[in-house]
Structures are given as structure tokens and as C-alpha cells.
PAFIFI-438251 format. One record per residue: x, y, z of N, C-alpha, C in turn. Coordinates in pm, whole numbers, always signed. Example, Ala and Ser with C-alpha at 12.3 -4.5 7.8 and 13.67 -1.06 7.14 Angstrom:
! PAFIFI-438251
- +1319,-569,+780,+1230,-450,+780,+1320,-330,+780 .
- +1285,-225,+708,+1367,-106,+714,+1290,+3,+787 .
***
This chain:
! PAFIFI-438251
- -480,-776,-1276,-451,-816,-1140,-492,-961,-1114 .
- -570,-1018,-1201,-612,-1157,-1183,-538,-1251,-1278 .
- -422,-1209,-1326,-342,-1288,-1418,-242,-1374,-1342 .
- -197,-1483,-1402,-91,-1563,-1339,+34,-1478,-1317 .
- +104,-1504,-1208,+226,-1432,-1178,+207,-1311,-1089 .
- +85,-1279,-1055,+57,-1166,-967,+35,-1220,-826 .
- +106,-1164,-728,+96,-1213,-591,+27,-1116,-495 .
- +35,-986,-524,-33,-885,-444,-80,-775,-538 .
- -171,-692,-488,-219,-577,-565,-199,-451,-482 .
- -136,-351,-542,-118,-220,-480,-180,-118,-575 .
- -282,-50,-527,-353,+51,-607,-327,+187,-543 .
- -274,+282,-620,-232,+411,-565,-324,+522,-616 .
- -369,+605,-523,-467,+710,-553,-433,+840,-480 .
- -501,+945,-518,-501,+1071,-445,-643,+1091,-393 .
- -657,+1135,-271,-786,+1145,-204,-844,+1286,-215 .
- -972,+1296,-187,-1041,+1425,-180,-1152,+1409,-76 .
- -1172,+1513,+4,-1272,+1506,+111,-1335,+1643,+129 .
- -1458,+1645,+173,-1529,+1773,+187,-1468,+1864,+293 .
- -1401,+1805,+393,-1333,+1883,+497,-1189,+1906,+453 .
- -1155,+2028,+416,-1021,+2056,+362,-911,+2048,+467 .
- -946,+2031,+595,-844,+2018,+699,-786,+1877,+704 .
- -855,+1780,+646,-808,+1641,+648,-691,+1627,+552 .
- -583,+1561,+599,-464,+1549,+516,-388,+1422,+550 .
- -290,+1391,+468,-199,+1280,+494,-237,+1152,+423 .
- -142,+1058,+419,-166,+930,+352,-260,+840,+432 .
- -325,+751,+359,-415,+651,+417,-398,+521,+340 .
- -440,+410,+401,-436,+281,+332,-561,+202,+369 .
- -612,+130,+269,-733,+49,+288,-706,-93,+241 .
- -772,-188,+306,-768,-328,+267,-911,-380,+266 .
- -933,-491,+197,-1066,-549,+190,-1104,-605,+327 .
- -1217,-557,+378,-1258,-606,+510,-1271,-757,+507 .
- -1218,-819,+611,-1219,-964,+620,-1093,-1031,+567 .
- -1006,-956,+501,-883,-1014,+447,-768,-992,+546 .
- -729,-1096,+616,-620,-1085,+713,-487,-1051,+643 .
- -460,-1114,+528,-336,-1084,+456,-340,-942,+398 .
- -455,-899,+350,-469,-762,+304,-444,-663,+416 .
- -495,-695,+535,-472,-609,+651,-323,-599,+683 .
- -253,-714,+685,-109,-713,+713,-34,-630,+610 .
- -67,-649,+483,-4,-572,+377,-30,-423,+395 .
- -155,-386,+417,-191,-245,+433,-123,-182,+554 .
- -114,-255,+664,-48,-202,+784,+99,-175,+760 .
- +165,-267,+692,+308,-247,+663,+329,-131,+566 .
- +243,-121,+466,+257,-13,+367,+230,+123,+430 .
- +121,+138,+506,+90,+270,+561,+196,+313,+664 .
- +246,+219,+742,+351,+255,+838,+477,+304,+766 .
- +515,+234,+659,+636,+273,+585,+616,+405,+510 .
- +498,+425,+452,+470,+550,+381,+472,+667,+478 .
- +405,+653,+592,+401,+762,+689,+541,+795,+741 .
- +622,+692,+763,+760,+716,+807,+839,+789,+697 .
- +822,+747,+573,+897,+805,+462,+866,+952,+440 .
- +740,+992,+465,+701,+1131,+442,+688,+1209,+574 .
- +733,+1146,+683,+730,+1210,+815,+592,+1260,+852 .
- +494,+1172,+836,+355,+1201,+869,+314,+1113,+986 .
- +225,+1161,+1073,+176,+1074,+1181,+116,+946,+1121 .
- +148,+833,+1184,+101,+705,+1132,-48,+690,+1155 .
- -117,+657,+1049,-260,+624,+1057,-271,+472,+1056 .
- -382,+423,+1108,-402,+279,+1099,-463,+247,+963 .
- -438,+127,+917,-499,+81,+792,-648,+57,+819 .
- -730,+87,+721,-875,+78,+739,-936,-28,+649 .
- -1032,-105,+703,-1106,-198,+618,-1201,-119,+529 .
- -1223,-168,+409,-1312,-99,+314,-1365,-201,+214 .
- -1450,-152,+126,-1508,-237,+23,-1502,-163,-110 .
- -1380,-128,-152,-1359,-59,-279,-1332,-159,-391 .
- -1372,-125,-511,-1363,-215,-625,-1225,-279,-640 .
- -1121,-199,-638,-985,-250,-665,-942,-357,-564 .
- -980,-343,-439,-940,-442,-340,-1044,-553,-327 .
- -1168,-523,-356,-1275,-624,-349,-1261,-726,-461 .
- -1223,-684,-580,-1219,-772,-697,-1090,-852,-707 .
- -1000,-831,-615,-875,-907,-616,-883,-1023,-517 .
- -855,-1144,-563,-850,-1257,-469,-719,-1258,-390 .
- -629,-1170,-424,-496,-1164,-363,-493,-1060,-251 .
- -393,-1065,-163,-377,-956,-67,-364,-824,-143 .
- -443,-725,-102,-450,-598,-176,-451,-480,-81 .
- -392,-371,-128,-394,-246,-53,-425,-132,-149 .
- -511,-42,-106,-539,+80,-180,-473,+192,-99 .
- -375,+257,-158,-299,+363,-90,-348,+498,-139 .
- -391,+580,-46,-425,+720,-75,-305,+802,-32 .
- -239,+868,-125,-113,+938,-97,-132,+1070,-25 .
- -248,+1127,-34,-276,+1254,+29,-407,+1309,-23 .
- -446,+1425,+28,-575,+1485,-5,-559,+1606,-96 .
- -612,+1596,-216,-610,+1710,-309,-700,+1823,-259 .
- -789,+1793,-167,-877,+1894,-109,-808,+1973,+2 .
- -685,+1936,+38,-606,+2008,+137,-491,+2078,+62 .
- -484,+2209,+74,-387,+2287,-4,-242,+2243,+24 .
- -209,+2214,+148,-72,+2174,+181,-40,+2038,+119 .
- -133,+1942,+130,-112,+1811,+68,-101,+1824,-83 .
- -187,+1904,-143,-184,+1920,-288,-48,+1973,-333 .
- +6,+2069,-260,+138,+2124,-295,+246,+2017,-280 .
- +242,+1941,-170,+342,+1836,-150,+335,+1730,-259 .
- +215,+1692,-297,+197,+1587,-397,+253,+1625,-534 .
- +279,+1752,-555,+336,+1797,-682,+488,+1805,-678 .
- +547,+1783,-562,+692,+1791,-548,+757,+1655,-578 .
- +850,+1650,-674,+916,+1523,-707,+980,+1453,-588 .
- +1041,+1529,-497,+1106,+1468,-380,+1002,+1399,-292 .
- +887,+1462,-274,+779,+1402,-193,+722,+1280,-264 .
- +705,+1289,-395,+656,+1174,-471,+751,+1055,-456 .
- +880,+1083,-459,+980,+977,-443,+972,+915,-304 .
- +953,+999,-202,+941,+949,-65,+817,+860,-51 .
- +707,+901,-113,+586,+817,-112,+614,+682,-177 .
- +676,+686,-295,+707,+562,-367,+800,+474,-286 .
- +902,+533,-224,+995,+456,-142,+921,+390,-25 .
- +828,+464,+36,+750,+407,+145,+666,+290,+101 .
- +601,+302,-14,+521,+191,-66,+609,+69,-91 .
- +723,+90,-155,+815,-21,-183,+864,-85,-52 .
- +900,-5,+45,+947,-58,+173,+838,-144,+239 .
- +715,-95,+239,+604,-171,+298,+577,-300,+224 .
- +577,-295,+91,+554,-414,+9,+665,-516,+32 .
- +789,-471,+31,+901,-564,+52,+897,-624,+192 .
- +858,-544,+291,+843,-597,+426,+739,-707,+431 .
- +630,-688,+358,+526,-791,+352,+580,-917,+284 .
- +638,-900,+165,+687,-1015,+90,+794,-1091,+169 .
- +882,-1018,+237,+987,-1083,+313,+936,-1155,+437 .
- +814,-1122,+481,+757,-1186,+599,+685,-1317,+567 .
- +672,-1347,+438,+599,-1467,+400,+678,-1593,+435 .
- +609,-1700,+472,+675,-1823,+517,+778,-1880,+420 .
- +757,-1870,+290,+852,-1927,+194,+990,-1867,+213 .
- +1000,-1739,+242,+1130,-1676,+262,+1192,-1717,+395 .
- +1110,-1738,+494,+1161,-1779,+624,+1219,-1919,+618 .
- +1179,-1998,+518,+1230,-2133,+502,+1354,-2137,+412 .
- +1408,-2020,+375,+1531,-2015,+300,+1515,-1991,+151 .
- +1393,-1977,+102,+1372,-1949,-40,+1423,-1808,-68 .
- +1489,-1788,-180,+1545,-1656,-212,+1451,-1570,-294 .
- +1354,-1627,-359,+1257,-1552,-439,+1144,-1505,-346 .
- +1108,-1375,-346,+1006,-1327,-254,+864,-1364,-297 .
- +846,-1476,-361,+716,-1522,-406,+644,-1596,-294 .
- +515,-1566,-267,+447,-1632,-158,+404,-1774,-190 .
- +415,-1817,-313,+371,-1951,-349,+471,-2013,-445 .
- +472,-2147,-455,+566,-2210,-548,+531,-2185,-693 .
- +412,-2138,-722,+368,-2113,-859,+423,-1982,-912 .
- +337,-1882,-929,+379,-1753,-987,+480,-1682,-897 .
- +562,-1600,-958,+660,-1524,-881,+615,-1380,-865 .
- +659,-1317,-757,+625,-1177,-732,+724,-1089,-805 .
- +674,-986,-867,+759,-889,-935,+716,-751,-891 .
- +787,-688,-794,+751,-553,-752,+760,-458,-872 .
- +656,-382,-891,+653,-288,-1004,+629,-149,-954 .
***
């Protein structure tokens, strides 16, 4: 994630919590990172829409994957393995695809909002140096 050519970091996880009633996707960004917050807000909104889940707000956090990245970063929790309904959904290919589509939609929304694209650049790269490659 700290190599040339990387413009954002998206880390995807499955959550677990002691209260089995807690469910649904979540997103975290490094506290203090305004660009990370924007990225996380766009991703969680798109993911929740894609899986027809109530929208949660993106939360600031201090997790390794987002803390160690100097780039805008989001940690996406797709659902709770501690919740039986979420666990069942997370095993369904159609639901997995909807989650992935939501992440891609949020990431593309972020990349398309960057100033370089608003000035007519066709590459969704936020800087003239490395280029963004959605993976």
C-alpha cells in the first residue's frame, strides 16, 4: 500500500461483536484524515444502498491498515459473523457481488470527485504522478 502507483487503500473485512444483534456493513477511516473521511462516507453510503441496509455513518478509528497508510484509506466491514442473518448473507454470492459493487461505486465516486477530473483529466488519478488502478 506504500508503493508508487497507489492512490487510495481499501481494506475489506468481516466483523464480529459480543452482541449478536449488531449487524450490517460499517466503514472506518483514520481519525484526522479529511480525505479518508470523504472516501469512507462515499463507500459506506454506496455499500448500504447496494445491499439495501440502513446507512451508517463512517467512523473515525485507529486501526493498523488505515493508520499505516499515508493515503486516503477506508476499512470496510461487510457484516457481522456474530449475527446469524449477516453470516448467512455473507455466504451468498449475490450478496457478495452487491457488496463488491457498492465498494466500487463508492471508490469511483471518490476518484471522480477529485480536482484533476473536474479540470478535464480523463485518468481518475488524484495526482500527476502515479495512476489509480481500481482493483
